[in-house]
C-alpha positions in Angstrom: 2.9 13.9 -2.2 3.9 11.0 -4.3 3.9 11.7 -8.1 7.2 9.5 -8.5 7.1 8.5 -12.2 3.3 8.9 -12.0 3.0 9.0 -15.7 5.3 5.9 -15.9 3.1 3.7 -13.8 -0.5 5.1 -13.8 -3.4 6.0 -16.0 -3.7 6.5 -19.7 0.1 7.1 -20.2 0.9 3.5 -19.2 0.8 2.1 -22.7 2.8 4.8 -24.4 5.5 4.3 -21.5 5.5 0.6 -22.2 6.2 1.3 -25.9 8.9 3.8 -25.1 10.4 1.1 -22.7 10.5 -1.4 -25.4 12.1 1.1 -27.8 14.9 2.0 -25.2 15.5 -1.6 -24.5 15.9 -2.5 -28.2 18.2 0.6 -28.8 20.4 -0.1 -25.8 20.6 -3.9 -26.6 23.7 -5.2 -24.9 25.4 -1.7 -24.7 26.6 -0.6 -21.3 23.9 1.7 -20.2 21.4 -1.3 -20.2 23.7 -3.1 -17.9 24.6 -0.4 -15.5 25.2 -1.3 -11.9 24.9 1.1 -8.9 28.6 0.6 -8.3 29.4 1.8 -11.9 27.1 4.8 -11.6 28.5 5.8 -8.2 32.0 6.1 -9.6 31.0 9.0 -11.7 32.2 12.4 -10.8 29.1 14.9 -10.9 29.9 18.7 -11.4 27.8 19.9 -8.5 29.5 23.3 -8.5 28.3 23.8 -12.2 24.7 23.1 -11.1 25.0 25.8 -8.5 26.3 28.2 -10.9 23.5 27.7 -13.2 21.2 28.0 -10.1 19.9 24.4 -10.6 21.0 23.7 -6.9 21.2 26.2 -4.0 24.4 27.1 -2.0 23.1 25.1 1.0 22.3 22.2 -1.4 26.0 22.2 -2.7 27.4 22.2 0.8 25.2 19.3 1.8 26.2 17.3 -1.3 30.0 18.1 -0.7 29.7 16.7 2.8 27.9 13.6 1.6 29.2 12.6 -1.8 32.1 10.1 -2.1 32.3 9.8 1.7 32.5 6.4 3.7 29.2 4.5 4.3 29.5 5.0 8.3 30.0 8.9 7.7 27.1 9.2 5.3 25.0 7.2 7.8 25.8 9.7 10.5 24.8 12.4 8.3 21.5 10.9 7.4 20.9 10.2 11.1 21.7 14.0 12.0 19.9 15.6 9.2 18.4 13.1 6.8 15.4 15.3 5.7 17.8 18.0 4.4 19.3 15.4 2.2 16.2 14.0 1.0 15.1 17.5 0.1 18.2 18.1 -1.9 17.7 14.6 -3.7 14.2 15.5 -4.6 15.0 18.9 -5.9 17.7 17.5 -8.2 15.4 14.9 -9.7 12.8 17.7 -10.1 15.2 20.3 -11.7 18.0 18.4 -13.3 17.3 16.4 -16.5 20.8 15.2 -17.4 20.5 11.4 -17.5 23.9 10.7 -15.9 23.0 12.9 -13.0 19.5 11.4 -12.5 21.0 8.1 -12.6 23.6 9.1 -9.8 20.9 10.5 -7.7 18.8 7.4 -8.0 21.8 5.4 -7.1 22.4 7.5 -3.8 18.8 7.1 -2.7 18.8 3.3 -3.6 22.0 2.8 -1.6 20.5 5.1 1.4 17.2 3.1 1.5 18.9 -0.3 1.0 21.2 0.4 4.1 18.2 1.4 6.0 14.6 1.0 4.5 13.1 3.0 7.5 14.7 6.2 5.9 11.9 6.0 3.4 9.6 7.6 6.0 11.6 10.9 5.4 10.0 11.0 2.0 6.6 11.5 4.0 7.7 14.6 6.3 5.1 17.2 6.5 7.7 19.7 5.1 7.8 17.9 1.8 3.8 17.7 1.5 3.8 20.3 -1.2 7.0 19.0 -3.0 6.8 17.4 -6.3 8.8 14.6 -5.2 9.8 13.1 -8.5 9.3 14.4 -11.9 8.2 11.8 -14.4 11.0 10.5 -16.5 11.9 7.5 -18.6 15.3 7.0 -20.1 16.9 3.5 -19.7 16.6 0.3 -17.6 18.8 1.5 -14.9 16.3 4.4 -14.2 13.4 2.2 -14.4 14.9 -0.3 -12.0 15.9 2.3 -9.4 12.7 4.2 -9.8 10.6 1.1 -9.3 12.5 0.0 -6.3 12.5 3.4 -4.6 8.9 4.0 -5.2 8.0 0.6 -3.6 10.0 1.5 -0.7 8.5 5.0 -0.2 4.9 3.8 -0.9 5.2 1.1 1.6 6.5 3.5 4.4 3.7 6.0 4.0 1.4 7.0 6.9 -1.9 5.5 6.3 -3.5 8.7 6.6 -2.1 9.5 3.0 -4.4 7.0 1.4 -6.4 9.9 -0.2 -5.4 12.1 -3.1 -1.6 12.9 -3.5 -0.9 16.6 -4.1 2.0 16.2 -6.7 3.3 19.5 -5.7 0.2 21.3 -6.7 -1.3 23.9 -4.4 -4.5 22.8 -2.6 -6.7 25.1 -4.8 -5.1 23.7 -8.1 -7.7 22.8 -10.7 -5.4 19.9 -11.8 -6.6 16.4 -11.2 -4.8 15.0 -8.2 -3.1 11.4 -8.5 -4.4 9.0 -5.7 -2.4 6.4 -4.0 -4.6 3.8 -5.6 -3.7 5.1 -9.0 -0.1 4.7 -8.2 -0.3 1.2 -6.7 -2.6 -0.1 -9.5 -0.1 1.3 -12.3 2.9 0.0 -10.4 1.3 -3.6 -10.1 0.5 -3.5 -13.8 4.0 -2.8 -14.7 5.5 -5.4 -12.3 3.1 -8.1 -13.7 4.3 -7.0 -17.2 7.8 -7.6 -16.0 7.0 -11.1 -14.7 5.3 -12.1 -17.9 7.7 -10.5 -20.3 10.9 -9.0 -18.7 12.3 -5.9 -20.4 15.7 -7.0 -19.2 16.7 -10.6 -19.6 18.5 -10.8 -16.1 17.0 -8.0 -14.0 13.4 -7.6 -15.0 12.2 -10.5 -12.9 14.2 -10.1 -9.9 13.3 -6.4 -9.7 9.7 -7.1 -10.0 9.7 -9.8 -7.3 11.8 -7.5 -5.1 9.2 -4.6 -5.3 6.4 -7.1 -5.0 7.9 -8.4 -1.6 7.7 -4.8 -0.4 4.3 -4.0 -1.8 2.0 -7.0 -1.1 1.4 -6.3 2.3 -1.0 -3.5 0.9 -4.5 -4.8 0.5 -5.0 -3.0 -2.8 -1.8 -4.5 -4.2 -3.0 -7.9 -3.3 -6.3 -7.3 -5.1 -4.7 -5.9 -8.1 -2.1 -8.5 -8.3 -4.8 -11.3 -8.2 -7.0 -9.5 -10.6 -3.9 -9.3 -13.0 -3.5 -13.0 -12.8 -0.2 -12.3 -10.8 -0.4 -15.4 -8.7 0.1 -17.7 -11.8 2.9 -15.3 -13.1 4.6 -15.7 -9.8 4.2 -19.6 -9.8 5.6 -19.9 -13.2 8.8 -18.1 -12.5 11.8 -20.1 -14.0 14.7 -19.6 -11.6 17.2 -20.5 -14.3 16.1 -17.3 -16.2 18.5 -15.2 -13.8 21.9 -15.0 -15.5 24.6 -14.1 -12.9 26.9 -12.8 -15.5 24.1 -10.2 -16.5 23.2 -9.4 -12.9 26.0 -10.4 -10.6 24.8 -8.7 -7.6 21.6 -10.7 -7.6 21.7 -14.3 -6.3 19.3 -17.0 -7.0 18.8 -17.7 -3.4 17.6 -14.1 -2.8 15.1 -14.4 -5.6 13.7 -17.7 -4.2 13.5 -16.1 -0.8 11.6 -13.0 -2.1 9.4 -15.3 -4.3 8.4 -17.3 -1.2 8.0 -14.0 0.6 5.4 -12.9 -1.9 3.4 -16.1 -1.5 3.5 -15.8 2.3 2.2 -12.3 2.1 -0.6 -13.6 -0.4 -1.4 -16.3 2.1 -3.2 -13.6 4.1 -5.6 -12.8 1.4 -8.5 -15.1 0.7 -9.0 -14.5 -3.0 -5.2 -15.2 -3.5 -5.5 -18.4 -1.6 -8.2 -19.6 -4.0 -5.7 -18.9 -6.8 -2.8 -20.7 -5.0 -5.0 -23.8 -4.8 -5.2 -24.1 -8.6 -1.4 -23.8 -9.1 1.6 -26.0 -8.4 2.5 -23.5 -5.6 2.1 -26.1 -2.7 4.3 -28.8 -4.2 6.9 -26.3 -5.0 6.9 -24.9 -1.5 7.3 -28.3 -0.1 10.2 -29.1 -2.4 11.9 -25.8 -1.4 11.4 -26.5 2.4 12.7 -30.0 1.9 15.9 -29.2 0.1 16.7 -25.7 1.4 19.4 -25.2 4.3 19.0 -21.4 4.5 17.1 -20.5 7.6 15.3 -17.4 6.4 14.0 -19.4 3.3 12.7 -22.3 5.6 11.1 -19.9 7.9 9.1 -18.1 5.3 8.0 -21.3 3.7 6.9 -22.9 7.0 4.9 -19.8 8.0 3.3 -19.9 4.6 2.3 -23.6 5.0 1.1 -22.7 8.5 -1.3 -20.0 7.0 -2.5 -22.4 4.2 -3.1 -25.5 6.4 -6.6 -24.5 7.6 -7.8 -23.4 4.1 -9.9 -25.4 1.8 -8.2 -28.8 0.8 -4.6 -27.6 1.6 -4.4 -29.9 4.7 -5.3 -33.1 2.7 -3.0 -32.2 -0.1 -0.1 -31.5 2.4 -0.6 -35.0 4.0 -0.5 -36.6 0.6 2.7 -34.8 -0.2 4.4 -36.1 2.9 4.6 -33.0 4.7 4.3 -34.5 8.3 7.6 -36.4 7.6 9.3 -33.4 6.3 8.3 -31.4 9.4 9.8 -34.1 11.7 12.9 -33.9 9.8 13.0 -30.1 10.1 12.3 -30.3 13.8 15.4 -32.5 14.3 17.7 -29.7 12.8 19.4 -27.1 14.8 17.4 -23.8 14.0 18.1 -20.5 15.9 15.0 -18.7 14.9 12.5 -18.8 17.5 9.6 -18.0 15.1 10.6 -21.0 13.0 10.7 -23.3 15.9 7.2 -22.2 16.9 5.7 -22.3 13.6 7.2 -25.9 13.1 5.5 -27.0 16.3 2.2 -25.4 15.3 2.4 -27.0 11.7 3.1 -30.4 13.2 0.1 -30.1 15.6 -2.1 -28.8 12.7 -1.2 -31.8 10.5 -1.7 -34.3 13.3 -5.2 -32.8 13.9 -6.1 -33.1 10.2 -4.8 -36.6 10.0 -7.2 -37.6 12.8 -10.2 -35.8 11.2 -9.6 -37.0 7.7 -11.0 -40.6 7.2 -9.6 -42.7 4.5 -12.4 -41.8 2.1 -12.2 -38.1 2.9 -8.6 -38.1 1.6 -9.5 -40.3 -1.3 -12.3 -37.8 -2.2 -10.0 -34.8 -2.0 -7.5 -36.7 -4.2 -10.1 -37.2 -6.8 -11.7 -33.8 -6.8 -8.4 -32.2 -7.2 -7.6 -34.5 -10.1 -4.2 -35.5 -8.5 -4.7 -39.4 -8.8 -1.7 -41.5 -7.8 -1.1 -45.0 -6.4 -1.6 -44.1 -3.0 -2.2 -47.3 -0.7 -6.1 -46.9 -0.4 -6.6 -47.6 -4.2 -5.6 -51.1 -3.9 -6.7 -51.8 -0.3 -9.8 -54.2 -0.5 -10.7 -53.2 3.2 -11.0 -49.5 1.9 -13.4 -50.5 -0.9 -15.5 -52.8 1.3 -15.8 -50.2 4.0 -16.5 -47.2 1.8 -18.3 -48.5 -1.2 -21.6 -47.1 -0.1 -19.9 -43.5 0.3 -19.6 -43.5 -3.4 -23.5 -42.9 -3.7 -23.1 -39.4 -2.1 -24.3 -36.5 -4.2 -25.7 -38.7 -7.0 -22.4 -40.6 -7.5 -20.3 -37.4 -7.6 -17.0 -39.2 -7.2 -17.6 -41.6 -10.1 -18.7 -38.8 -12.3 -15.4 -36.9 -11.6 -13.4 -40.1 -12.3 -15.1 -40.5 -15.7 -14.6 -36.7 -16.4 -10.7 -37.4 -15.6 -10.9 -40.1 -18.4 -12.2 -37.4 -20.8 -9.9 -34.5 -19.7 -6.6 -35.6 -18.3 -3.4 -35.9 -20.0 -1.6 -37.6 -17.1 -1.1 -41.2 -17.8 -0.9 -42.0 -14.1 -4.2 -40.3 -13.5 -5.8 -42.2 -16.3 -4.6 -45.5 -15.1 -5.8 -45.1 -11.6 -9.2 -43.7 -12.7 -9.8 -46.9 -14.7 -8.5 -49.0 -11.9 -10.8 -47.3 -9.3 -13.9 -47.7 -11.7 -13.0 -51.5 -12.0 -12.9 -51.6 -8.1 -16.3 -49.9 -7.8 -17.7 -52.4 -10.4 -16.3 -55.3 -8.3 -17.5 -54.1 -4.8 -20.7 -52.4 -5.4 -23.8 -54.7 -5.9 -25.1 -52.5 -8.9 -21.6 -51.4 -9.8 -21.8 -52.7 -13.5 -25.3 -51.0 -14.1 -24.3 -47.8 -12.4 -21.0 -47.5 -14.4 -22.8 -48.4 -17.6 -25.7 -45.8 -17.0 -22.9 -43.0 -16.5 -21.5 -43.7 -20.1 -18.1 -44.8 -18.9 -17.7 -47.9 -21.1 -17.1 -45.8 -24.2 -14.6 -43.5 -22.6 -12.6 -46.6 -21.0 -12.5 -48.4 -24.3 -10.9 -45.6 -26.0 -8.0 -45.8 -23.6 -7.4 -49.6 -24.5 -5.2 -48.4 -27.4 -3.3 -45.7 -25.2 0.4 -45.5 -25.8 1.0 -45.9 -22.1 1.1 -49.6 -21.0 -0.2 -48.8 -17.5 -3.2 -47.2 -18.8 -3.8 -50.0 -21.3 -3.6 -52.7 -18.5 -6.0 -50.8 -16.3 -8.6 -50.0 -18.9 -8.6 -53.6 -20.1 -9.2 -54.7 -16.4 -12.1 -52.2 -16.1 -13.7 -53.3 -19.4 -13.3 -57.0 -18.4 -15.1 -56.3 -15.1 -17.7 -54.3 -16.8 -18.5 -57.2 -19.0 -18.3 -60.0 -16.5 -20.0 -58.3 -13.6 -19.1 -58.6 -9.8 -19.8 -62.3 -9.7 -16.8 -63.2 -12.0 -14.7 -60.0 -11.7 -13.1 -61.1 -8.3 -11.1 -63.8 -10.2 -9.4 -61.2 -12.4 -5.8 -60.6 -11.4 -5.0 -57.0 -10.5 
């Protein structure tokens, strides 16, 4: 049933379409067509009578359009409630039979307006009476058409009955020999186009917001999540620069809405294990915590809290949340007057989950997670003598795994704080372990630490010197050195 811009988003035609897209954007530049808004398009007067005279629309279609076009929103809503399927059929036939760019843009704007007001109307496109319709002819002209096509397709696809997850007819008879387009083809092609917009937007102000908006509607689909992760979409989402949205270019789009829909995408991805693995390698968690700490918009706070609740039991997220001070932030959030019951329940669940993890995580468990993640900072345990005395034997686990990781950090990290902490921790191990000097020497740490003695950062220089002194002096005299 769905062939909506099928050649635009699927199969071998994707690359030529991308090339055509780039040519069109270059041609339009800053000209008005590339900056069209729905309001501008809907101010046009379309000669429907002329289309009936040339038999491009039927008499019935003309009557429907006369009743609908240029009428108030409440009146159009009533028409759609009474006979929405007839209007969908008219819109589809116009997109199929009429190729005048201004008219195609106008009808797309009508459909976008219709679905924005009530997304449930997208179900009308899946009525059995449209099963053999060629719902949308493939077309490509300017950014307005791409934007509306993408948004409408996302809504229609997300509203489809799950029984439609097989081949899509594209208007061909059941005995046709033409190859059918599957919903998988449509979704994969659409994801590829959306990821391309996140990476290199075709329109400076609208490319990323449109891509995020569509992903927020589509990422509930398992295939979309899978395709998005495989296309490295998680990192693209994490790298969004919110300052890239220029209100002068896209006044109808707010940064708050982009922030909300980006967080909504992360929430949808938090139900998918492979995506969670990717999220753990990005800066997504610290960014989510910054958002929830600073945002006053309830819908933004809600979606972030729900995401954090989903991530809490996964991997090392709990330890990282605790290190980032989330328990205190949750307490602060609970003290505020929220009206959303789901948010209040999620905050309670998140608080209880964090408390349970704090009880389970010993000080060495937290230290181990910090080292393995490479997120070294001056948390209290590093300079706590009791921590080192109580846990020094734990460093022998897995053939001194933690020491080996600390030494790797000295080789690979560009973070001055991490380098300084790693040098200090090695010096502490030397001081507190009976064979610390021999073990660290055998692991070839001396050469790596000595290279850092000439580091440009004073904190790194100080702690590398301390480590070398303890390495040469040994545990007997190392305790006399000042930290």
